[in-house]
C-alpha positions in Angstrom: 0.0 0.0 0.0 1.3 3.5 -0.9 1.6 5.9 2.0 0.4 9.4 1.4 1.0 11.9 4.3 -1.1 15.0 4.8 0.5 18.1 6.4 0.0 21.9 6.5 1.9 23.6 3.7 5.0 25.5 4.6 6.4 28.7 3.0 9.1 26.5 1.4 6.3 24.7 -0.5 5.4 27.7 -2.7 7.3 26.7 -5.8 6.1 23.0 -5.6 2.5 24.2 -5.0 2.7 26.5 -8.0 4.0 23.6 -10.2 1.4 21.2 -8.9 -1.4 23.7 -9.3 -0.3 24.3 -12.9 -0.2 20.6 -13.6 -3.4 19.6 -11.9 -5.5 22.5 -13.3 -4.2 21.8 -16.8 -4.9 18.0 -16.4 -8.4 18.6 -15.2 -9.5 21.6 -17.2 -6.9 22.6 -19.8 -8.9 21.1 -22.7 -11.7 23.6 -22.1 -9.8 26.8 -22.9 -8.0 28.6 -25.6 -4.3 28.5 -25.0 -4.1 32.2 -24.3 -6.9 32.1 -21.7 -5.3 29.1 -19.9 -1.9 30.7 -19.9 -3.2 34.0 -18.5 -5.1 32.2 -15.7 -2.1 30.0 -14.8 0.3 32.9 -14.7 -2.0 34.8 -12.4 -3.5 32.0 -10.2 -0.7 29.5 -10.0 2.4 31.6 -9.8 5.1 31.2 -7.1 4.4 34.8 -5.8 0.7 34.0 -5.5 1.5 30.9 -3.4 4.0 32.8 -1.3 1.3 35.4 -0.5 -1.2 32.6 0.2 1.1 30.8 2.5 1.8 34.0 4.5 -1.9 34.7 5.0 -3.0 33.4 8.5 -6.6 33.5 7.5 -6.1 30.9 4.8 -5.4 27.2 5.1 -3.3 25.1 2.7 -2.8 21.4 3.2 -0.7 19.2 1.0 -0.6 15.5 0.3 2.8 14.0 -0.3 4.4 10.7 -1.2 8.2 10.1 -1.2 9.0 13.8 -0.8 6.8 14.8 -3.7 3.5 16.7 -3.5 0.6 14.8 -5.2 -2.3 17.0 -4.1 -3.4 20.1 -2.1 -6.3 21.9 -0.7 -6.9 25.5 0.1 -9.7 27.0 2.3 -10.5 30.2 4.1 -13.2 32.8 4.4 -15.9 32.5 1.7 -15.3 34.7 -1.3 -18.0 33.3 -3.5 -20.8 35.6 -4.7 -23.4 34.3 -2.3 -26.3 36.7 -1.8 -26.6 37.6 1.9 -23.4 35.7 2.6 -23.0 35.0 6.3 -20.1 36.8 8.1 -18.4 33.6 9.3 -18.9 31.6 6.1 -16.0 29.5 5.0 -15.0 28.1 1.7 -13.2 25.2 0.2 -11.3 27.2 -2.4 -9.2 24.6 -4.2 -8.9 20.8 -4.0 -6.7 19.1 -6.6 -4.8 15.8 -7.0 -2.6 14.7 -9.8 -4.7 12.5 -12.1 -2.7 9.3 -11.3 -3.6 9.7 -7.6 -7.4 9.9 -8.1 -9.6 7.2 -6.7 -7.4 6.4 -3.7 -9.3 8.4 -1.0 -6.7 11.2 -0.9 -9.1 13.9 -2.0 -11.5 12.8 0.7 -8.8 13.0 3.3 -7.7 16.5 2.3 -11.4 17.6 2.2 -12.0 16.2 5.7 -8.9 18.0 7.0 -10.0 21.3 5.5 -13.6 20.9 6.8 -12.3 20.2 10.3 -9.9 23.2 10.2 -12.6 25.5 9.0 -15.0 24.3 11.7 -12.3 24.7 14.4 -11.9 28.3 13.2 -15.6 29.0 13.6 -16.5 29.1 10.0 -20.2 28.3 9.2 -21.8 27.6 6.9 -19.3 26.2 4.4 -19.3 26.7 0.6 -17.5 25.5 -2.4 -17.7 26.5 -6.1 -17.7 23.6 -8.6 -17.7 23.6 -12.4 -21.2 22.7 -13.6 -19.8 19.7 -15.5 -17.4 18.3 -12.9 -19.7 15.5 -11.9 -17.0 13.7 -9.9 -16.4 16.7 -7.7 -20.1 17.3 -7.3 -20.5 13.7 -6.1 -17.6 14.1 -3.6 -19.1 17.2 -2.1 -22.6 15.7 -1.9 -21.2 12.9 0.2 -20.1 15.5 2.7 -23.5 17.2 2.8 -23.0 20.0 0.3 -26.1 21.0 -1.8 -26.5 23.4 -4.7 -27.7 26.9 -3.7 -26.6 29.0 -6.6 -24.6 29.7 -9.7 -21.9 32.1 -10.9 -19.4 32.5 -13.7 -15.7 31.8 -13.0 -13.2 33.7 -15.2 -10.4 31.8 -16.9 -8.7 34.5 -19.1 -11.6 35.8 -21.2 -13.6 32.6 -20.9 -16.3 32.3 -18.2 -17.1 28.9 -16.7 -20.6 28.1 -15.4 -20.1 27.1 -11.8 -22.4 25.8 -9.1 -22.2 27.2 -5.5 -22.6 24.4 -3.0 -23.4 24.9 0.7 -23.0 22.7 3.7 -24.8 23.9 6.9 
């Protein structure tokens, strides 16, 4: 059995997280976008400076999954930033949850999600939200198993492209 360890991300993980984010977002969604839209999004949302800022922010949580000294997945959570009408002041959000494709189906995503949910709860965040691409049925099933239900929609920008996303809520 392959051992995958979870731990809080450290500032020294910024470059590895940027590379992993680049890889996992492209594996999962890269086929949906024009190359220039994907490149603009990755340069902005998965850069080393972006991750350095993220890891220095005490209001955000980043956990990583590693195997043999290499990162295979990560999750990011914090205060809710989704466009929820009447959003509650203590609302939390699962902001990113990604695994390398070859690590799917091993329960690692569930373990990362459970850790983030626990951390958000311990910080007093309630209710909890997540935004999910409207056609990412696997992610929708995962979140449904943890009590998330659809409460809204929004459009997520990737370059000039706009993805139709569902807003899911867990009370």
